[in-house]
C-alpha positions as CSV (number, residue, x, y, z in Angstrom):
1,X,300.8,178.6,-72.0
2,X,300.6,179.3,-68.6
3,X,299.7,176.0,-66.5
4,X,300.8,174.1,-69.1
5,X,304.1,172.0,-69.0
6,X,305.6,170.8,-72.1
7,X,307.3,167.9,-71.2
8,X,309.8,164.8,-73.1
9,X,310.6,161.4,-71.6
10,X,313.1,163.0,-69.4
11,X,310.8,164.8,-67.1
12,X,307.6,162.4,-67.7
13,X,307.8,160.5,-64.7
14,X,308.3,163.4,-62.6
15,X,305.9,165.8,-63.8
16,X,303.2,162.5,-65.0
17,X,303.5,159.4,-63.3
18,X,304.4,160.4,-59.7
19,X,302.3,163.7,-60.1
20,X,299.6,164.3,-56.7
21,X,296.6,164.4,-59.3
22,X,294.8,163.6,-61.9
23,X,297.1,164.8,-65.0
24,X,296.0,165.5,-68.6
25,X,298.3,165.2,-70.5
26,X,297.9,166.4,-74.7
27,X,299.7,164.3,-77.4
28,X,300.2,166.6,-80.4
29,X,302.5,168.1,-83.2
30,X,303.1,171.1,-84.2
31,X,302.1,170.4,-87.5
32,X,298.7,168.8,-86.8
33,X,295.9,171.1,-87.3
34,X,293.3,170.2,-85.0
35,X,295.8,170.1,-82.4
36,X,296.7,173.5,-82.8
37,X,292.8,174.4,-82.4
38,X,292.8,172.0,-79.1
39,X,295.6,174.0,-77.2
40,X,293.5,177.3,-76.7
41,X,291.1,174.6,-74.9
42,X,293.3,173.6,-72.4
43,X,294.9,176.7,-71.7
44,X,291.4,177.6,-70.9
45,X,291.2,174.6,-68.9
46,X,294.0,174.8,-67.0
47,X,293.5,178.1,-65.7
48,X,290.0,177.1,-64.4
49,X,291.7,174.0,-62.8
50,X,293.6,176.4,-60.2
51,X,296.7,173.5,-59.1
52,X,293.5,171.1,-58.5
53,X,294.6,168.8,-61.9
54,X,298.2,169.5,-64.0
55,X,297.8,170.3,-68.0
56,X,301.2,168.4,-69.8
57,X,302.2,168.8,-73.3
58,X,304.0,166.0,-75.3
59,X,305.0,166.6,-78.3
60,X,304.9,163.4,-80.2
61,X,307.4,164.2,-83.0
62,X,310.4,164.9,-80.3
63,X,309.0,161.9,-77.9
64,X,307.8,158.8,-80.1
65,X,309.0,156.9,-77.5
66,X,305.9,158.1,-75.3
67,X,303.5,157.8,-78.2
68,X,304.6,154.5,-78.3
69,X,304.1,153.5,-75.3
70,X,300.9,155.1,-74.1
71,X,299.9,153.4,-78.1
72,X,299.1,156.7,-79.1
73,X,297.6,156.2,-82.7
74,X,296.7,159.8,-83.5
75,X,296.5,163.7,-82.4
76,X,295.1,165.0,-80.6
77,X,295.2,162.3,-77.9
78,X,294.5,163.7,-74.6
79,X,295.6,160.8,-71.8
80,X,294.0,161.5,-67.5
81,X,296.6,160.1,-65.9
82,X,296.3,158.9,-61.6
83,X,298.3,157.4,-59.7
84,X,300.5,156.9,-62.7
85,X,297.7,155.1,-64.5
86,X,296.0,156.2,-67.1
87,X,292.2,156.9,-66.2
88,X,291.0,158.3,-69.2
89,X,291.6,158.6,-73.4
90,X,290.3,161.2,-75.4
91,X,291.2,160.7,-79.7
92,X,291.0,164.0,-82.0
93,X,289.3,167.0,-80.9
94,X,287.7,167.5,-77.6
95,X,285.6,169.9,-76.1
96,X,286.1,172.1,-72.5
97,X,283.1,170.3,-71.0
98,X,284.1,166.7,-71.7
99,X,287.8,167.1,-70.5
100,X,286.8,168.8,-67.2
101,X,284.1,166.3,-66.4
102,X,286.6,163.9,-66.5
103,X,289.5,165.8,-64.6
104,X,286.3,166.3,-62.2
105,X,285.3,162.9,-61.8
106,X,289.1,161.9,-61.0
107,X,289.5,164.5,-58.2
108,X,287.9,162.7,-55.9
Protein backbone atom coordinates (compact mmCIF):
# COMPACT_ATOMS: atom_id res chain seq x y z
CA UNK A 1 0.00 0.00 0.00
CA UNK A 2 2.08 2.88 -1.28
CA UNK A 3 1.72 6.04 0.73
CA UNK A 4 -0.05 4.30 3.61
CA UNK A 5 1.67 3.60 6.91
CA UNK A 6 0.61 0.68 9.14
CA UNK A 7 0.82 1.85 12.74
CA UNK A 8 0.31 0.57 16.28
CA UNK A 9 0.57 2.15 19.71
CA UNK A 10 4.37 2.21 19.51
CA UNK A 11 4.47 4.51 16.48
CA UNK A 12 1.16 6.39 16.82
CA UNK A 13 2.59 9.43 18.59
CA UNK A 14 5.32 10.01 16.02
CA UNK A 15 3.28 9.11 12.94
CA UNK A 16 0.04 10.87 13.87
CA UNK A 17 0.11 13.14 16.91
CA UNK A 18 3.45 14.81 16.09
CA UNK A 19 3.01 14.87 12.30
CA UNK A 20 3.21 18.03 10.25
CA UNK A 21 -0.05 18.53 8.42
CA UNK A 22 -3.24 16.50 8.49
CA UNK A 23 -3.23 12.74 9.03
CA UNK A 24 -6.10 10.44 8.08
CA UNK A 25 -6.21 7.44 10.41
CA UNK A 26 -8.16 4.39 9.27
CA UNK A 27 -9.22 2.17 12.19
CA UNK A 28 -9.93 -1.21 10.58
CA UNK A 29 -9.73 -5.00 10.96
CA UNK A 30 -8.87 -7.76 8.52
CA UNK A 31 -12.23 -9.52 9.05
CA UNK A 32 -14.28 -6.37 8.33
CA UNK A 33 -15.87 -6.43 4.84
CA UNK A 34 -16.60 -2.65 4.71
CA UNK A 35 -12.97 -2.06 5.78
CA UNK A 36 -11.76 -4.11 2.81
CA UNK A 37 -14.02 -2.02 0.54
CA UNK A 38 -12.66 1.20 2.08
CA UNK A 39 -9.01 0.18 1.54
CA UNK A 40 -8.74 0.88 -2.22
CA UNK A 41 -10.49 4.22 -1.72
CA UNK A 42 -7.82 5.21 0.80
CA UNK A 43 -5.04 3.89 -1.43
CA UNK A 44 -6.32 6.13 -4.24
CA UNK A 45 -6.46 9.13 -1.94
CA UNK A 46 -2.97 8.47 -0.60
CA UNK A 47 -1.66 8.50 -4.16
CA UNK A 48 -3.41 11.76 -4.98
CA UNK A 49 -2.33 13.56 -1.81
CA UNK A 50 1.28 13.65 -2.90
CA UNK A 51 2.58 13.96 0.64
CA UNK A 52 0.35 16.92 1.54
CA UNK A 53 -1.44 14.69 4.05
CA UNK A 54 -0.64 11.27 5.43
CA UNK A 55 -2.74 8.12 5.60
CA UNK A 56 -2.18 5.77 8.56
CA UNK A 57 -3.93 2.43 9.18
CA UNK A 58 -4.52 1.03 12.67
CA UNK A 59 -5.74 -2.55 13.09
CA UNK A 60 -8.16 -2.50 16.03
CA UNK A 61 -7.43 -6.14 16.85
CA UNK A 62 -3.70 -5.45 17.18
CA UNK A 63 -4.09 -2.05 18.88
CA UNK A 64 -7.30 -2.14 20.95
CA UNK A 65 -5.86 0.49 23.30
CA UNK A 66 -5.85 3.05 20.46
CA UNK A 67 -9.42 2.16 19.51
CA UNK A 68 -10.46 2.65 23.15
CA UNK A 69 -8.50 5.90 23.51
CA UNK A 70 -10.26 7.44 20.51
CA UNK A 71 -13.70 5.90 21.24
CA UNK A 72 -13.78 3.81 18.07
CA UNK A 73 -16.88 1.66 18.47
CA UNK A 74 -17.53 0.77 14.83
CA UNK A 75 -15.25 0.12 11.88
CA UNK A 76 -14.19 1.38 9.53
CA UNK A 77 -13.72 4.61 11.43
CA UNK A 78 -11.75 7.37 9.78
CA UNK A 79 -10.32 10.11 11.97
CA UNK A 80 -8.51 13.16 10.66
CA UNK A 81 -5.90 14.60 13.01
CA UNK A 82 -4.22 17.98 12.74
CA UNK A 83 -1.77 19.33 15.30
CA UNK A 84 -2.39 16.24 17.43
CA UNK A 85 -6.16 16.74 17.69
CA UNK A 86 -9.12 15.09 15.97
CA UNK A 87 -10.73 17.49 13.51
CA UNK A 88 -13.07 15.13 11.64
CA UNK A 89 -14.57 11.68 12.19
CA UNK A 90 -16.33 9.39 9.71
CA UNK A 91 -17.84 6.03 10.66
CA UNK A 92 -18.69 3.38 8.11
CA UNK A 93 -17.82 3.20 4.45
CA UNK A 94 -17.03 6.75 3.33
CA UNK A 95 -16.77 8.05 -0.24
CA UNK A 96 -13.50 9.48 -1.55
CA UNK A 97 -14.92 12.98 -2.28
CA UNK A 98 -16.13 13.31 1.32
CA UNK A 99 -12.75 12.32 2.74
CA UNK A 100 -10.83 14.46 0.23
CA UNK A 101 -12.91 17.55 1.02
CA UNK A 102 -12.23 17.17 4.74
CA UNK A 103 -8.49 16.71 4.15
CA UNK A 104 -8.27 19.69 1.80
CA UNK A 105 -10.04 21.83 4.41
CA UNK A 106 -7.34 20.87 6.94
CA UNK A 107 -4.46 21.74 4.60
CA UNK A 108 -5.06 25.47 5.03
